[in-house]
VOROSE-132903 format. One line per 5 residues: number of its first residue (from 1); their letters; for each residue x, y, z of C-alpha. Coordinates in Angstrom, 3 decimals. Example, Ala and Ser with C-alpha at 12.3 -4.5 7.8 and 13.67 -1.06 7.14 Angstrom:
<atoms>
1 = AS = 12.300/-4.500/7.800; 13.670/-1.060/7.140
</atoms>
This chain:
<atoms>
1 = MSPYI = -0.048/-0.093/-0.001; 1.484/3.816/-0.520; 2.653/5.344/2.170; 0.539/8.643/1.014; -2.627/5.893/1.093
6 = LFTLL = -2.165/4.432/4.370; -1.456/8.385/5.676; -4.669/9.138/4.674; -6.198/5.794/6.232; -4.832/6.429/9.681
11 = FALGL = -5.743/10.137/8.989; -9.521/9.596/8.206; -9.155/6.641/11.413; -8.250/9.156/13.453; -10.657/11.805/11.887
16 = GTTIT = -13.759/10.010/12.987; -12.677/8.570/16.404; -12.601/12.255/17.023; -15.292/13.714/15.576; -17.113/10.868/17.157
21 = FASTN = -15.011/12.483/20.642; -16.302/16.022/20.416; -19.978/15.233/19.358; -22.718/16.028/21.559; -25.888/15.314/19.088
26 = WMLAW = -26.371/11.575/17.532; -26.129/13.034/14.312; -22.529/13.737/14.342; -21.592/11.057/16.528; -22.913/8.552/13.608
31 = MGLEI = -21.048/10.238/11.532; -17.580/10.053/12.875; -18.618/6.126/13.524; -19.136/5.269/9.624; -16.070/7.782/8.934
36 = NTLAI = -14.796/5.398/11.177; -15.619/1.783/9.786; -15.421/3.149/5.925; -10.806/4.595/6.497; -10.336/0.901/8.287
41 = IPLMT = -11.954/-1.742/5.551; -8.467/-1.276/3.142; -7.066/-1.229/5.761; -8.485/-4.875/6.415; -7.866/-5.456/2.948
46 = QTHHP = -4.396/-5.369/2.435; -2.806/-8.426/2.094; -5.085/-9.896/-0.420; -5.905/-12.912/1.029; -9.161/-14.057/0.696
51 = RATEA = -9.968/-14.163/4.292; -9.042/-10.977/4.595; -11.936/-10.361/1.748; -14.228/-11.953/4.002; -13.793/-10.803/7.467
56 = ATKYF = -14.047/-7.135/5.798; -17.241/-8.144/4.104; -18.295/-9.620/7.685; -17.136/-6.024/9.791; -18.571/-3.879/7.301
61 = LTQAT = -22.399/-5.730/7.147; -22.050/-5.819/10.765; -20.892/-2.459/11.283; -23.848/-1.558/8.567; -25.981/-2.619/10.778
66 = AAATL = -25.093/-1.255/13.998; -25.033/2.273/12.994; -28.839/1.666/11.055; -29.898/0.917/14.453; -27.861/3.361/15.781
71 = LFAST = -29.576/6.171/13.561; -33.178/5.093/14.373; -33.353/4.664/17.850; -31.452/8.188/17.878; -34.107/9.290/15.010
76 = TNAWL = -37.115/7.507/17.628; -35.773/9.666/20.374; -35.909/13.300/18.585; -39.272/11.900/17.317; -40.762/10.798/21.552
81 = TGQWD = -39.015/13.697/23.331; -37.708/15.972/20.681; -34.366/16.176/21.847; -30.611/14.667/19.505; -28.786/15.272/22.483
86 = IYLMT = -26.743/12.408/23.923; -27.063/12.757/27.055; -30.534/13.720/26.400; -31.450/10.311/25.968; -33.696/9.364/28.530
91 = HPLPT = -36.873/7.391/26.906; -36.428/3.760/27.728; -36.774/2.460/24.303; -34.271/3.772/21.828; -31.786/3.896/25.067
96 = TMIIL = -32.178/-0.069/24.243; -31.858/0.145/21.150; -28.804/2.470/21.296; -27.768/-0.103/23.945; -27.805/-3.135/21.291
101 = ALSLK = -26.392/-1.028/18.487; -23.425/0.232/19.850; -23.330/-3.527/21.733; -22.491/-4.696/18.219; -19.946/-2.184/17.101
106 = VGLAP = -17.624/-3.127/20.184; -18.715/-6.960/20.603; -20.742/-7.348/23.291; -22.032/-10.859/23.836; -24.526/-12.019/22.465
111 = LHTWL = -23.685/-10.234/19.635; -19.878/-10.845/19.362; -20.224/-13.561/16.731; -18.506/-11.359/14.166; -15.670/-10.388/16.187
116 = PEVLQ = -13.513/-13.535/16.555; -13.933/-14.446/12.646; -13.105/-11.039/11.742; -10.059/-10.975/13.596; -8.974/-14.389/12.330
121 = GLDLT = -9.161/-12.866/9.022; -6.916/-10.322/9.504; -3.199/-9.649/10.079; -1.469/-8.959/13.502; -1.392/-4.406/12.922
126 = TGLIM = -4.559/-4.372/11.737; -5.980/-6.903/14.512; -4.254/-4.564/16.925; -6.064/-1.338/15.800; -9.527/-3.125/15.674
131 = STWQK = -8.910/-4.712/19.274; -7.916/-1.538/20.552; -8.639/1.659/18.378; -12.019/0.557/17.546; -13.527/0.410/20.954
136 = LAPFS = -13.027/3.717/21.437; -15.696/6.100/20.014; -18.351/3.315/20.690; -17.549/3.618/24.093; -17.201/7.282/24.450
141 = LLLQI = -21.464/7.185/23.520; -21.510/4.287/26.129; -20.294/6.575/28.623; -22.744/10.009/28.072; -25.793/8.165/27.734
146 = PFQNH = -27.801/8.739/31.035; -28.086/5.254/32.546; -31.162/4.797/34.815; -30.442/1.698/36.662; -31.162/-0.330/33.383
151 = PLIIL = -30.818/-4.201/33.793; -29.744/-4.685/29.913; -26.456/-3.550/31.170; -25.780/-6.562/33.623; -27.392/-8.884/31.578
156 = LALTS = -24.813/-8.194/28.307; -22.003/-7.322/30.636; -22.663/-10.783/32.622; -22.663/-12.976/29.506; -20.207/-10.957/28.047
161 = TLVGG = -17.355/-12.003/30.841; -19.428/-15.741/30.323; -19.058/-16.241/26.901; -15.334/-14.371/26.586; -14.255/-16.862/28.865
166 = WGGLN = -15.893/-19.862/27.453; -15.119/-19.337/23.700; -11.384/-19.170/24.423; -11.057/-22.271/26.134; -11.015/-24.509/22.868
171 = QTQTR = -9.443/-22.047/20.437; -5.972/-23.112/19.081; -5.233/-19.781/17.241; -4.288/-16.489/19.304; -6.329/-13.951/17.242
176 = KILAY = -9.126/-15.773/18.261; -8.140/-15.905/22.052; -7.362/-12.485/22.203; -11.042/-11.851/20.551; -13.050/-13.954/23.023
181 = SSIAH = -10.244/-11.587/25.851; -11.312/-8.445/24.341; -15.000/-9.239/24.761; -14.452/-10.814/28.472; -12.532/-7.179/29.154
186 = LGWML = -15.634/-5.414/27.701; -17.635/-7.177/29.676; -16.245/-6.033/32.784; -16.157/-2.675/31.835; -19.838/-2.869/31.072
191 = LIIQF = -20.717/-3.796/34.531; -19.632/-0.517/36.650; -20.289/1.466/33.346; -24.135/3.261/35.431; -22.461/3.253/38.839
196 = APSLT = -18.687/4.201/38.082; -17.735/5.404/34.771; -15.158/6.571/36.128; -13.521/3.223/36.588; -14.882/1.949/33.415
201 = LVALT = -12.232/4.462/31.486; -9.802/3.448/33.762; -10.495/-0.408/33.181; -10.513/0.617/28.867; -7.297/2.557/29.384
206 = LYLLM = -5.718/-1.000/31.212; -6.475/-3.207/28.670; -5.670/-0.758/25.786; -2.841/-1.400/27.533; -2.803/-5.416/27.975
211 = TSAAF = -3.590/-6.275/24.735; -1.268/-4.054/22.840; 1.346/-5.507/24.883; -0.021/-8.813/23.454; -0.086/-8.105/20.131
216 = LTLKL = 2.815/-6.552/19.520; 4.766/-9.608/21.721; 2.522/-11.996/18.340; 3.356/-9.637/16.126; 7.486/-9.787/17.362
221 = TNAKS = 7.251/-13.318/17.110; 4.579/-14.184/14.356; 3.315/-16.100/16.591; -0.643/-16.749/14.851; -0.622/-20.281/16.875
226 = INSLA = -0.509/-21.822/19.838; 2.321/-24.288/18.509; 3.842/-21.080/17.279; 4.158/-20.075/20.806; 6.503/-23.088/21.222
231 = AAWAN = 9.568/-21.379/19.012; 9.730/-17.713/20.727; 11.884/-18.719/23.222; 14.843/-18.831/20.403; 13.595/-16.036/19.241
236 = APLIT = 13.551/-13.554/21.286; 14.130/-15.151/24.716; 13.523/-11.583/26.973; 9.835/-11.423/25.839; 9.169/-15.001/25.934
241 = ALTPM = 10.190/-14.374/29.509; 8.089/-11.896/30.284; 5.094/-12.323/28.070; 2.775/-14.831/30.785; 3.169/-12.073/33.047
246 = VLLSL = 1.499/-10.148/30.213; -1.006/-12.776/29.942; -1.230/-13.359/33.726; -1.854/-9.117/33.834; -5.089/-10.082/31.364
251 = GGLPP = -6.231/-12.197/33.562; -5.887/-10.052/36.423; -3.741/-12.116/38.528; -2.037/-9.875/41.577; 0.389/-8.212/42.055
256 = LTGFM = -0.089/-7.372/38.718; -1.936/-4.899/36.948; -4.678/-6.357/35.515; -5.777/-7.142/39.029; -6.711/-3.300/39.170
261 = PKWLI = -9.574/-2.855/37.286; -11.200/-5.942/38.780; -10.153/-5.774/42.394; -11.884/-1.844/42.249; -14.651/-3.501/40.185
266 = LQEMT = -15.794/-6.004/42.494; -15.092/-3.546/45.226; -18.093/-0.967/43.746; -20.525/-3.712/42.629; -20.267/-4.798/46.558
271 = KQGLP = -21.048/-1.367/47.238; -23.792/-0.918/45.255; -26.007/-3.862/46.676; -25.063/-5.957/44.310; -22.639/-8.875/45.606
276 = MTATM = -24.128/-12.264/43.972; -23.628/-10.182/40.154; -19.802/-9.023/41.417; -19.513/-12.957/42.498; -20.714/-14.446/39.385
281 = AALTA = -18.199/-11.923/37.526; -15.361/-12.944/39.698; -16.055/-17.056/38.653; -16.346/-15.748/35.280; -13.048/-14.805/35.035
286 = LLSLY = -11.354/-18.302/35.828; -13.016/-19.293/32.678; -10.854/-16.926/30.869; -7.680/-17.679/33.734; -7.490/-21.010/31.840
291 = FYLRL = -6.620/-20.465/28.843; -4.066/-17.405/29.121; -2.315/-20.331/31.417; -2.740/-22.400/28.247; -0.835/-19.904/26.127
296 = SYAMT = 1.481/-19.038/28.904; 2.555/-22.497/29.169; 2.921/-23.570/25.559; 5.030/-20.290/25.340; 7.537/-21.540/28.315
301 = LTMSP = 7.219/-25.205/29.106; 7.343/-26.365/26.014; 9.539/-26.921/23.299; 8.875/-26.642/19.388; 10.828/-29.534/16.950
306 = NNTAG = 13.904/-28.936/16.028; 13.631/-28.936/12.157; 15.681/-26.595/9.462; 11.861/-24.794/9.228; 12.035/-24.100/12.427
311 = TTPWR = 15.207/-22.907/12.997; 15.068/-20.509/10.740; 13.749/-17.625/12.090; 15.723/-17.271/15.276; 18.467/-16.804/12.349
316 = LSSTQ = 16.913/-13.637/11.651; 17.272/-10.413/13.496; 13.865/-8.635/13.806; 13.572/-4.677/12.191; 10.471/-4.215/13.979
321 = QSTPL = 10.307/-0.368/16.930; 10.703/-2.326/20.491; 9.822/0.741/21.812; 6.180/0.269/22.070; 6.252/-3.113/23.272
326 = ATALT = 9.010/-2.526/26.102; 6.475/0.341/27.764; 3.483/-1.671/26.827; 4.885/-4.572/28.475; 6.403/-1.967/31.409
331 = TSMML = 3.024/-1.096/32.089; 0.861/-4.011/32.200; 3.423/-5.586/34.919; 3.830/-2.536/37.315; 0.920/-0.148/37.690
336 = LPLTP = -0.439/-2.080/40.642; 1.286/0.085/43.245; -0.349/3.005/41.897; -3.722/2.111/42.618; -4.341/5.009/45.573
341 = AIVSA = -2.979/7.370/43.301; -5.335/5.963/40.276; -8.492/5.542/42.913; -7.468/9.380/44.473; -7.499/10.420/40.828
346 = ISLC = -11.023/8.854/39.921; -12.368/10.738/43.295; -11.378/13.815/42.150; -12.724/13.244/39.156
</atoms>
């Protein structure tokens, strides 16, 4: 792809998200989401592979459906209340439709079935954009909607944590595993969004850091399946030693960074008088932890067959930039001691 075209597409991707961030009415937000969707589709098909074309087609159809539903819901709200503003979405019917449309946009269960298939058809760089940047615009809209103790939010969140853990158990492809990991983490963010939106923002930020570290590591080692992870130790021994910490941080184990959002969310759910919901969410996290441990085991405690094809990548020096990976790895493992400062910052907001 030409550098000029690539720059134009990335600029449009950033512009669409920025428009959605800055919008206060649904029409402008819808325009930003559409620009965002149309900008990433050429990036998805740049490998000219049938799987990439299939993934782009599936992504376009689901995003178009979600955008049409969002536009219909906002029009219905304007018809019922006379308001186009995002923060004046007060009628229960359009609010429910908006929640479902944005859930389809980000891939929350049970509207998640497109996400693993689409992510599997992409290269790891575009998959990183799909799993991180593409979540920002829909979540900025979810954070602005004035929820009024909506039970659909809790239902979608618990379903996502369950499906995200259960769906990843039998997968062998790393991109599909990270797709189910994304679904589970989105469920945790949505669980607390109507009680403490600032905690959702913290969980989203830490999820972006940890997922970026995971994708950049897979890109460095070119590991697209669990079996190929076993060959990573000779190509990048230090990265191989640190990656299990990132995976366990995604699972939410102390003393790693990923424990912080789960701990704060469970604490807030208990304060809101929802101990059973918090217990169910904590139990579903054990399902996700299983496949993170499976990836860690494959990467550190197994050895690939020592044949000529397997040893060739070990002798080739990597030309990839290591600074983003180093930053993401460090923050994914070492931010837990800053929890009191982060909680204090949240309380001031």
